[in-house]
N, C-alpha and C positions, 0 to 999 in steps of 0.2 A: 426653508429646510435645506440643509447642505446636501449636496450630491455625494452618495457613498461611492468611493473608488473601489473597484474590484481588485483583489489580489491577482497577480499574473496567472496563477493556476486556475482560478475561478473563471477568468476570461477564456482560457483554453478549453476548459471542460464545461462551458455553458450549455444549457439544455438545447439551445437552437443549433449547436455545433456537433453534438454527440448523439448518435442514434442509440435508443434504448431497445433492448431485446431480451428474450428469455435466455437463461443460462444454457438450456438444452439446445438452443439454436446457435449459441456462441462458442460452446466449449471446444468444438473441433478446430476452431481457428486459433486457439491459444497455443503459444509456443513456450518452450522452456526459456526463462529469462524475462518473460512479460511481467509487467507490474500490476498489482492490485492496489488501488487507492480506496480508502473508506472515509465516508463523512458520517460519523456516528452521532447518535442522539443520547448516548450514555453520559453520565456526569463527567467522567475523566475525558471523554471525547470532546465534549463541549468546552472544557477547560483548555485543552490543547488547541482547539480551533480558535478560541478567543485570543489566547496569548501569542499564538503564532500568526494571527491575522490571516487565517486560511479557512477554506471550506473543508479541508482534509484533516483528519485526526489520526490516520493510520496508513501504513504502507507495508507491503510484503512483496515477494516475487514468486513466480509460479514455475513449476516444472512438471513435465509429463513423465509418467512411469507406467509402462504398458498402456492401458486404456484409461488411466486415471490422471486427474489434474490435481496436484497437491500444492498447497500454499506454504511457503517458508516464511516465518514471521517471528517477531518477539512480542509477547503480550505480558500484561501485568502479573497474572497468576502463575503462568507456566514458564516464562522466559522464552528462549528460542525453541521453536517446535515446528513440526510439519503436520498439516491437517488437510483433509480433502476440501477443496474449494466448495463442493456441494453443501458442506455443513453451514457455510455462511448463507447459502441460498435458502435452506429449508430447515436446518436444525442447529442453529448457532449455540455453541456451548451446551449441547444436549438439551436445549430448552423446548424443542419441538416447534420453534418459531424461527423465521428468518432473522438475519442481522437487522437491528433497529437502526436504519440509516440508508445510505446510498453507497453503491459499489461501482467502481469504474475500472475498466481494463485499459492499459496503456502499454506502449512498446518503445524501447530504446531504439532510436533510428540510427543504427550503426551496425557494423559487422560483429556479430557474436557467433563465431564458428564453433564446431564441435569441441575443439581443444579448449576454447574459452569456457564453454558450457561445463566441461569437466572440471576446470579449475574453480569456477563459481560454486558448483555443487560440492566440490571437495571442501572449500572454505566453509560453506553452510553446514556441512556434516561435522566439521571440526568444532563448530560453535553450538551445535545442538545441545539443549539443556542448560546453556549458560543463562544466568538469571537476567530478568528484566531490570533495567537500571532505574529503580524508583527514586533513588537519591538524585539522579540526574534530572528527573522531572522537577523535583524541588528546586534544584539549582537553576534550571531553565526559568521557572517562575520567578525566582529571586532576581535573576539577571534582568528579566524583562520588566519587572515591577520596580525594583529598587537599585538596579545596576550592580548587584552582587552575585558572584558565582561564575565559574568557567568550566569548560569541558575537562574531564579527567579520564585517563586511561586506567580502567579497573576491571576489564574483562566482563563487564555487564553492559547490556545494550537496551536502549529504547528502540522502537521499531525502525525508525529511519537510520539510526546508527548501524543496525544489523544489515540493512539493505546496502548502505554506503560501503560497509566493510567488504561485503561479497563482491560488489562491482569494482571496488578498488583492486581486488585480486586480479582483475583482468584489465587494469589500467584505465578504468572509467571512473573519473572523479567528479562528483557532483559539488556544486558551490555550497557554501555554508552561509548562514545568516550573519548579519553584522555582529550578533552576540557571540559568534564562534560555534554555536550549536547547529545541528542539521535537523530539520523537521521534514515531515512529508511534503510541505509546501515547496521547499527548495528542490526536491527531486521532481515533483510534478511540474514546476515552473521551468525546469531546464529545457531549453529549446530543442535538445536532442530527444526529449521524451514526447511522444505523440499520442494523444488520446485515441482510443479505438472505439469503445462502446461503454454504455452504462448497462449493468446487469439489472433487469427488471426483477424485483423481489415480490411481485404479485402479477396477476394476469392483466392488470391495467397498463395502458400505454405501451404495449408491446408492439414493435414495428410490424407493419403489415407484410413486409417482405421477409420471408424466412429462409433459412439456409439448410433446413433439414434437421429434424429432432433426433436426439439420442437419449438413451437412458442415463439418468444422473447417478453414476456409481462413484463419482469422485470429481 
């Protein structure tokens, strides 16, 4: 049986390298600009993971507002939006259930000062409610399967394009795949992006060393 080679991001985020803990124990460590990577079990998630040869299907970035942690992301049904991160943990899409998959926190290992944070959030605010680029998903699949299709500028965004656009605003440029597209994989595999934790979505496998709980209000 051939040995399966792990994608670079999967090597970085391997279970033996990343501590898993509850969101209530981790949320106070989250900074504005931190990244959230998702490895979903939904049909579209599986498709993205398969065709991008990655464990990850989704990426967004986080910001703190008062005592809340909000996720800025682009999703299929809503486009660019901001949601409390706690919804992923306990009430994903108002289902009463956590996100079906795995969630990882990561941090760009570089200087993101207050001025850059303001610029990033300003760009994200300008892009709020922009549509999710469903056509680009189709082009990605066509490019990867039959060699047809290329990125286009049309003011719609898949999740990784949205994150890439916001980070480009502060002169942080992530590499792109050979196809010309950017996936969650390219952002996660960037050597400047460092894994922090996996968010436990149940009471199982929570790290024994806790950092102090907080109420999940966002």
